[in-house]
Short mmCIF file of the C-alpha atoms (twelve columns), coordinates in Angstrom:
data_MODEL
# 
_entry.id   MODEL 
# 
loop_
_atom_site.group_PDB 
_atom_site.id 
_atom_site.type_symbol 
_atom_site.label_atom_id 
_atom_site.label_alt_id 
_atom_site.label_comp_id 
_atom_site.label_asym_id 
_atom_site.label_seq_id 
_atom_site.Cartn_x 
_atom_site.Cartn_y 
_atom_site.Cartn_z 
_atom_site.pdbx_PDB_model_num 
ATOM 1   C CA . MET A 1   -2.908 -10.623 6.031   1 
ATOM 2   C CA . GLU A 2   -1.621 -13.919 4.746   1 
ATOM 3   C CA . PRO A 3   1.813  -14.959 5.978   1 
ATOM 4   C CA . TRP A 4   4.572  -15.001 3.392   1 
ATOM 5   C CA . GLY A 5   8.303  -15.449 3.190   1 
ATOM 6   C CA . ALA A 6   10.072 -16.700 6.285   1 
ATOM 7   C CA . ARG A 7   6.840  -16.458 8.317   1 
ATOM 8   C CA . LEU A 8   5.246  -19.031 6.019   1 
ATOM 9   C CA . TYR A 9   8.174  -21.291 5.063   1 
ATOM 10  C CA . GLY A 10  10.465 -20.970 8.088   1 
ATOM 11  C CA . ASP A 11  14.023 -19.727 8.305   1 
ATOM 12  C CA . PRO A 12  15.593 -21.762 6.899   1 
ATOM 13  C CA . CYS A 13  12.797 -23.007 4.628   1 
ATOM 14  C CA . ALA A 14  11.625 -26.303 6.102   1 
ATOM 15  C CA . GLN A 15  11.641 -27.902 2.647   1 
ATOM 16  C CA . CYS A 16  14.426 -26.480 0.466   1 
ATOM 17  C CA . GLY A 17  16.764 -25.101 3.142   1 
ATOM 18  C CA . TRP A 18  16.754 -21.505 1.829   1 
ATOM 19  C CA . THR A 19  18.075 -19.080 4.436   1 
ATOM 20  C CA . TRP A 20  16.432 -15.679 4.330   1 
ATOM 21  C CA . PRO A 21  19.199 -13.076 4.014   1 
ATOM 22  C CA . ALA A 22  19.068 -9.554  5.348   1 
ATOM 23  C CA . GLY A 23  19.204 -7.049  2.519   1 
ATOM 24  C CA . ALA A 24  18.576 -7.402  -1.195  1 
ATOM 25  C CA . ALA A 25  22.030 -7.728  -2.797  1 
ATOM 26  C CA . ARG A 26  22.304 -11.506 -2.283  1 
ATOM 27  C CA . ASN A 27  18.764 -12.046 -3.522  1 
ATOM 28  C CA . ILE A 28  19.303 -9.992  -6.666  1 
ATOM 29  C CA . GLU A 29  22.557 -11.824 -7.413  1 
ATOM 30  C CA . HIS A 30  20.802 -15.148 -6.818  1 
ATOM 31  C CA . VAL A 31  18.097 -14.304 -9.370  1 
ATOM 32  C CA . ARG A 32  20.733 -13.043 -11.824 1 
ATOM 33  C CA . GLY A 33  22.181 -16.582 -11.822 1 
ATOM 34  C CA . VAL A 34  18.855 -18.447 -11.994 1 
ATOM 35  C CA . PRO A 35  18.748 -18.941 -15.793 1 
ATOM 36  C CA . GLN A 36  22.220 -20.508 -15.831 1 
ATOM 37  C CA . ARG A 37  21.429 -22.645 -12.800 1 
ATOM 38  C CA . TYR A 38  18.275 -24.043 -14.399 1 
ATOM 39  C CA . ALA A 39  20.057 -24.585 -17.746 1 
ATOM 40  C CA . ARG A 40  22.810 -26.576 -15.998 1 
ATOM 41  C CA . LEU A 41  20.308 -28.528 -13.932 1 
ATOM 42  C CA . LEU A 42  18.250 -29.456 -16.991 1 
ATOM 43  C CA . ARG A 43  21.082 -30.231 -19.417 1 
ATOM 44  C CA . GLY A 44  20.178 -33.415 -21.261 1 
ATOM 45  C CA . CYS A 45  16.548 -33.409 -20.069 1 
ATOM 46  C CA . THR A 46  13.452 -33.516 -22.241 1 
ATOM 47  C CA . GLY A 47  11.424 -31.252 -19.940 1 
ATOM 48  C CA . VAL A 48  8.596  -33.738 -19.436 1 
ATOM 49  C CA . GLU A 49  10.204 -35.326 -16.361 1 
ATOM 50  C CA . ARG A 50  7.785  -35.423 -13.423 1 
ATOM 51  C CA . HIS A 51  7.901  -36.130 -9.717  1 
ATOM 52  C CA . PRO A 52  4.997  -38.260 -8.474  1 
ATOM 53  C CA . GLU A 53  4.219  -35.788 -5.670  1 
ATOM 54  C CA . LEU A 54  4.394  -32.585 -7.735  1 
ATOM 55  C CA . ALA A 55  1.835  -31.001 -10.037 1 
ATOM 56  C CA . TRP A 56  4.075  -29.829 -12.886 1 
ATOM 57  C CA . SER A 57  6.769  -31.251 -15.118 1 
ATOM 58  C CA . VAL A 58  10.237 -29.737 -14.879 1 
ATOM 59  C CA . THR A 59  9.324  -27.479 -17.815 1 
ATOM 60  C CA . GLY A 60  6.250  -26.383 -15.876 1 
ATOM 61  C CA . TYR A 61  8.457  -25.264 -13.003 1 
ATOM 62  C CA . VAL A 62  10.742 -23.341 -15.371 1 
ATOM 63  C CA . CYS A 63  7.681  -21.616 -16.839 1 
ATOM 64  C CA . HIS A 64  6.339  -20.814 -13.371 1 
ATOM 65  C CA . VAL A 65  9.599  -19.274 -12.155 1 
ATOM 66  C CA . GLY A 66  9.835  -17.156 -15.317 1 
ATOM 67  C CA . ASP A 67  6.228  -16.016 -15.016 1 
ATOM 68  C CA . ASN A 68  6.610  -15.250 -11.316 1 
ATOM 69  C CA . LEU A 69  9.701  -13.113 -11.941 1 
ATOM 70  C CA . ARG A 70  8.036  -11.341 -14.870 1 
ATOM 71  C CA . SER A 71  4.833  -10.685 -12.912 1 
ATOM 72  C CA . TRP A 72  6.723  -9.191  -9.996  1 
ATOM 73  C CA . ALA A 73  8.940  -7.135  -12.306 1 
ATOM 74  C CA . GLU A 74  5.794  -5.717  -13.939 1 
ATOM 75  C CA . ARG A 75  4.198  -4.911  -10.578 1 
ATOM 76  C CA . VAL A 76  7.316  -3.211  -9.260  1 
ATOM 77  C CA . ALA A 77  7.882  -1.337  -12.536 1 
ATOM 78  C CA . GLY A 78  4.328  -0.011  -12.298 1 
ATOM 79  C CA . VAL A 79  4.946  1.305   -8.807  1 
ATOM 80  C CA . LEU A 80  8.236  2.895   -9.866  1 
ATOM 81  C CA . ARG A 81  6.568  4.563   -12.820 1 
ATOM 82  C CA . GLY A 82  3.758  6.145   -10.834 1 
ATOM 83  C CA . ALA A 83  0.923  3.615   -11.005 1 
ATOM 84  C CA . GLY A 84  0.453  3.620   -7.237  1 
ATOM 85  C CA . PRO A 85  1.490  1.051   -4.659  1 
ATOM 86  C CA . HIS A 86  -1.468 -1.366  -4.854  1 
ATOM 87  C CA . VAL A 87  -0.747 -4.728  -6.500  1 
ATOM 88  C CA . GLY A 88  -2.813 -7.891  -6.754  1 
ATOM 89  C CA . GLY A 89  -2.024 -11.553 -6.659  1 
ATOM 90  C CA . TYR A 90  -2.522 -14.276 -9.208  1 
ATOM 91  C CA . ASP A 91  -3.361 -17.964 -9.248  1 
ATOM 92  C CA . PRO A 92  -0.264 -19.822 -10.498 1 
ATOM 93  C CA . ASP A 93  -2.258 -22.929 -11.437 1 
ATOM 94  C CA . ALA A 94  -4.723 -20.895 -13.519 1 
ATOM 95  C CA . LEU A 95  -1.803 -19.145 -15.213 1 
ATOM 96  C CA . ALA A 96  -0.145 -22.514 -15.903 1 
ATOM 97  C CA . ALA A 97  -3.310 -23.753 -17.591 1 
ATOM 98  C CA . ALA A 98  -3.822 -20.539 -19.559 1 
ATOM 99  C CA . ARG A 99  -0.217 -20.437 -20.757 1 
ATOM 100 C CA . GLY A 100 -0.031 -24.166 -21.497 1 
ATOM 101 C CA . TYR A 101 3.036  -24.940 -19.397 1 
ATOM 102 C CA . GLU A 102 2.862  -28.634 -20.235 1 
ATOM 103 C CA . GLN A 103 2.928  -27.919 -23.986 1 
ATOM 104 C CA . THR A 104 5.842  -25.470 -23.803 1 
ATOM 105 C CA . PRO A 105 9.143  -26.815 -25.132 1 
ATOM 106 C CA . LEU A 106 11.917 -26.742 -22.532 1 
ATOM 107 C CA . PRO A 107 14.243 -24.550 -24.668 1 
ATOM 108 C CA . ALA A 108 11.464 -21.952 -24.994 1 
ATOM 109 C CA . ALA A 109 10.809 -22.032 -21.242 1 
ATOM 110 C CA . LEU A 110 14.521 -21.547 -20.510 1 
ATOM 111 C CA . TRP A 111 14.653 -18.611 -22.957 1 
ATOM 112 C CA . SER A 112 11.635 -17.023 -21.284 1 
ATOM 113 C CA . LEU A 113 13.190 -17.531 -17.844 1 
ATOM 114 C CA . GLU A 114 16.328 -15.718 -18.983 1 
ATOM 115 C CA . GLN A 115 14.306 -12.764 -20.309 1 
ATOM 116 C CA . SER A 116 12.261 -12.571 -17.111 1 
ATOM 117 C CA . ALA A 117 15.263 -12.784 -14.794 1 
ATOM 118 C CA . THR A 118 17.083 -10.049 -16.716 1 
ATOM 119 C CA . ALA A 119 14.107 -7.688  -16.488 1 
ATOM 120 C CA . TRP A 120 13.521 -8.572  -12.828 1 
ATOM 121 C CA . VAL A 121 17.147 -7.821  -11.861 1 
ATOM 122 C CA . GLN A 122 16.981 -4.437  -13.571 1 
ATOM 123 C CA . VAL A 123 13.670 -3.419  -11.990 1 
ATOM 124 C CA . LEU A 124 14.344 -4.778  -8.490  1 
ATOM 125 C CA . THR A 125 17.753 -3.116  -8.378  1 
ATOM 126 C CA . GLU A 126 16.060 0.189   -9.209  1 
ATOM 127 C CA . ALA A 127 13.268 -0.458  -6.689  1 
ATOM 128 C CA . VAL A 128 15.605 -1.338  -3.827  1 
ATOM 129 C CA . ASP A 129 17.683 1.778   -4.508  1 
ATOM 130 C CA . ALA A 130 14.483 3.874   -4.516  1 
ATOM 131 C CA . GLY A 131 13.107 2.253   -1.349  1 
ATOM 132 C CA . ALA A 132 9.918  1.269   -3.187  1 
ATOM 133 C CA . VAL A 133 7.008  -0.113  -1.154  1 
ATOM 134 C CA . LEU A 134 4.091  -2.109  -2.547  1 
ATOM 135 C CA . LEU A 135 0.746  -2.835  -0.944  1 
ATOM 136 C CA . HIS A 136 -0.156 -6.397  -1.875  1 
ATOM 137 C CA . ALA A 137 -3.851 -7.296  -1.856  1 
ATOM 138 C CA . THR A 138 -3.425 -10.255 0.537   1 
ATOM 139 C CA . ARG A 139 0.099  -9.901  1.953   1 
ATOM 140 C CA . GLY A 140 -0.021 -6.245  2.914   1 
ATOM 141 C CA . GLN A 141 2.984  -3.957  2.788   1 
ATOM 142 C CA . GLN A 142 6.010  -5.357  0.992   1 
ATOM 143 C CA . ARG A 143 9.191  -3.374  0.578   1 
ATOM 144 C CA . ALA A 144 11.253 -3.990  -2.557  1 
ATOM 145 C CA . VAL A 145 13.760 -5.850  -0.387  1 
ATOM 146 C CA . ASP A 146 10.935 -8.177  0.768   1 
ATOM 147 C CA . VAL A 147 9.860  -8.824  -2.819  1 
ATOM 148 C CA . ALA A 148 13.473 -9.619  -3.727  1 
ATOM 149 C CA . GLY A 149 13.730 -12.160 -0.903  1 
ATOM 150 C CA . ASN A 150 10.399 -13.794 -1.670  1 
ATOM 151 C CA . ASN A 151 11.133 -14.096 -5.388  1 
ATOM 152 C CA . ALA A 152 14.668 -15.400 -4.861  1 
ATOM 153 C CA . HIS A 153 13.275 -18.041 -2.504  1 
ATOM 154 C CA . ASP A 154 10.634 -19.048 -5.076  1 
ATOM 155 C CA . ALA A 155 13.313 -19.540 -7.757  1 
ATOM 156 C CA . HIS A 156 15.551 -21.489 -5.361  1 
ATOM 157 C CA . HIS A 157 12.678 -23.592 -4.022  1 
ATOM 158 C CA . HIS A 158 11.577 -24.642 -7.494  1 
ATOM 159 C CA . ALA A 159 15.143 -25.471 -8.544  1 
ATOM 160 C CA . TRP A 160 15.053 -27.811 -5.536  1 
ATOM 161 C CA . ASP A 161 11.750 -29.237 -6.870  1 
ATOM 162 C CA . VAL A 162 13.385 -29.789 -10.276 1 
ATOM 163 C CA . ALA A 163 16.475 -31.405 -8.735  1 
ATOM 164 C CA . ARG A 164 14.419 -33.820 -6.664  1 
ATOM 165 C CA . THR A 165 12.286 -34.609 -9.710  1 
ATOM 166 C CA . LEU A 166 15.401 -35.522 -11.687 1 
ATOM 167 C CA . SER A 167 16.728 -37.715 -8.894  1 
ATOM 168 C CA . ALA A 168 13.410 -39.512 -8.250  1 
# 
């Protein structure tokens, strides 16, 4: 099984400083605030700003975070609605190319992020309450609380990427 979460990034994350909390409530509340955090961070930006060491523009990172939250919400919703526990992964770079992240206007990406975060909060709250467990193709067993932590870290980590892009 591939390492993920704190086993992969460290606790705290060696790059962005995220501290992995016990339990899901903090993670769910963090994701609930992600759309507003990104909107504040990107106020006055065009969306095409880039960091020389990163692959995507700031809009690309907004698109990625929205797609990641939506993908996980769909996976978890499937499990909750009887589809079985097995879920697969995806290649974020292939998805970025297919969805045209670099051609997406920043306001559209921020709208999509808000929709994704709203759906994710609803589904993950339900999944944590139900004690849902997923079997990821490469990561193995992931409880809903693990998914919440991993996704909250992803959103936080990429806000850090955006912030350092804007200050570069």
